[in-house]
C-alpha positions as YAML, in Angstrom:
chain: A
units: angstrom
residues:
- id: 1
  name: MET
  ca: [3.09, 12.06, 40.04]
- id: 2
  name: ASN
  ca: [6.12, 10.63, 41.67]
- id: 3
  name: LYS
  ca: [9.58, 10.25, 40.17]
- id: 4
  name: LYS
  ca: [8.98, 6.66, 39.04]
- id: 5
  name: HIS
  ca: [5.90, 7.65, 36.99]
- id: 6
  name: LEU
  ca: [7.75, 10.55, 35.38]
- id: 7
  name: ILE
  ca: [10.62, 8.27, 34.33]
- id: 8
  name: ILE
  ca: [8.21, 5.71, 32.83]
- id: 9
  name: LEU
  ca: [6.29, 8.45, 31.01]
- id: 10
  name: PHE
  ca: [9.54, 9.96, 29.68]
- id: 11
  name: LEU
  ca: [10.76, 6.56, 28.43]
- id: 12
  name: LEU
  ca: [7.41, 5.96, 26.76]
- id: 13
  name: PHE
  ca: [7.60, 9.28, 24.92]
- id: 14
  name: VAL
  ca: [11.19, 8.62, 23.83]
- id: 15
  name: PHE
  ca: [10.23, 5.17, 22.56]
- id: 16
  name: LEU
  ca: [7.25, 6.54, 20.63]
- id: 17
  name: PHE
  ca: [9.33, 9.35, 19.16]
- id: 18
  name: VAL
  ca: [12.06, 6.99, 17.96]
- id: 19
  name: TYR
  ca: [9.52, 4.48, 16.62]
- id: 20
  name: LEU
  ca: [7.48, 7.06, 14.72]
- id: 21
  name: SER
  ca: [10.48, 8.93, 13.32]
- id: 22
  name: ASN
  ca: [12.03, 5.69, 12.00]
- id: 23
  name: ASN
  ca: [8.76, 4.70, 10.33]
- id: 24
  name: ILE
  ca: [8.35, 8.11, 8.70]
- id: 25
  name: VAL
  ca: [11.89, 8.00, 7.29]
- id: 26
  name: PHE
  ca: [11.36, 4.42, 6.08]
- id: 27
  name: ILE
  ca: [8.09, 5.31, 4.34]
- id: 28
  name: LYS
  ca: [9.64, 8.36, 2.66]
- id: 29
  name: SER
  ca: [12.59, 6.27, 1.42]
- id: 30
  name: GLN
  ca: [10.27, 3.85, -0.40]
- id: 31
  name: SER
  ca: [9.43, 5.58, -3.64]
- id: 32
  name: LYS
  ca: [7.26, 3.77, -6.16]
- id: 33
  name: ASN
  ca: [9.01, 5.49, -9.08]
- id: 34
  name: SER
  ca: [12.50, 4.84, -7.77]
- id: 35
  name: GLU
  ca: [15.14, 3.93, -10.31]
- id: 36
  name: ILE
  ca: [17.61, 2.75, -7.68]
- id: 37
  name: GLY
  ca: [18.90, -0.63, -8.79]
- id: 38
  name: LYS
  ca: [17.22, -0.37, -12.18]
- id: 39
  name: TYR
  ca: [20.41, -0.17, -14.24]
- id: 40
  name: GLN
  ca: [23.44, -2.42, -14.39]
- id: 41
  name: VAL
  ca: [26.82, -1.42, -15.79]
- id: 42
  name: SER
  ca: [29.08, -4.11, -17.13]
- id: 43
  name: THR
  ca: [32.72, -3.53, -18.02]
- id: 44
  name: CYS
  ca: [35.18, -5.83, -19.70]
- id: 45
  name: TYR
  ca: [38.85, -5.38, -20.60]
- id: 46
  name: ARG
  ca: [40.59, -7.32, -23.35]
- id: 47
  name: GLU
  ca: [44.35, -7.06, -23.18]
- id: 48
  name: SER
  ca: [44.93, -8.05, -26.79]
- id: 49
  name: GLY
  ca: [44.40, -4.77, -28.58]
- id: 50
  name: ASN
  ca: [43.93, -2.90, -25.27]
- id: 51
  name: TRP
  ca: [40.12, -2.73, -25.59]
- id: 52
  name: VAL
  ca: [37.61, -1.69, -22.92]
- id: 53
  name: PHE
  ca: [33.91, -2.59, -23.39]
- id: 54
  name: ILE
  ca: [31.11, -0.87, -21.41]
- id: 55
  name: THR
  ca: [27.47, -2.00, -21.46]
- id: 56
  name: VAL
  ca: [24.51, -0.39, -19.65]
- id: 57
  name: ILE
  ca: [21.48, -2.65, -19.15]
- id: 58
  name: ASP
  ca: [17.95, -1.84, -17.92]
- id: 59
  name: THR
  ca: [17.37, -4.66, -15.42]
- id: 60
  name: GLN
  ca: [13.58, -4.35, -15.50]
- id: 61
  name: THR
  ca: [13.18, -4.78, -19.26]
- id: 62
  name: GLY
  ca: [16.48, -6.48, -20.14]
- id: 63
  name: GLU
  ca: [17.08, -3.86, -22.82]
- id: 64
  name: ILE
  ca: [20.67, -2.89, -23.59]
- id: 65
  name: LEU
  ca: [20.67, 0.90, -23.37]
- id: 66
  name: ARG
  ca: [24.23, 1.63, -24.36]
- id: 67
  name: GLN
  ca: [27.32, -0.22, -25.57]
- id: 68
  name: GLU
  ca: [30.66, 1.48, -25.96]
- id: 69
  name: ARG
  ca: [34.06, 0.27, -27.00]
- id: 70
  name: PHE
  ca: [37.29, 2.14, -26.25]
- id: 71
  name: ASN
  ca: [40.73, 1.37, -27.56]
- id: 72
  name: GLY
  ca: [43.08, 2.02, -24.64]
- id: 73
  name: TYR
  ca: [43.81, 5.66, -23.99]
- id: 74
  name: ASP
  ca: [43.07, 6.79, -27.55]
- id: 75
  name: ASN
  ca: [39.35, 7.44, -26.91]
- id: 76
  name: TYR
  ca: [39.70, 8.67, -23.32]
- id: 77
  name: LYS
  ca: [38.75, 12.31, -22.82]
- id: 78
  name: GLU
  ca: [39.37, 13.96, -19.46]
- id: 79
  name: LYS
  ca: [36.46, 16.07, -18.24]
...
């Protein structure tokens, strides 16, 4: 084999390696039971009374999972 054939063979192997490794990573990242993007968090602040409202929604079913209301810094607990 001359130098030209070796370069072409090397480039072919590099291309195949990159192509196959990207497909393997892409396939592994697609999980059928993935909950990424399943939940939405909504926050709202009302200045009169200094209220903060938090709502967590399941975007697949539309069910409201949690609603919380905080009055300013009174209900805030530092972890």
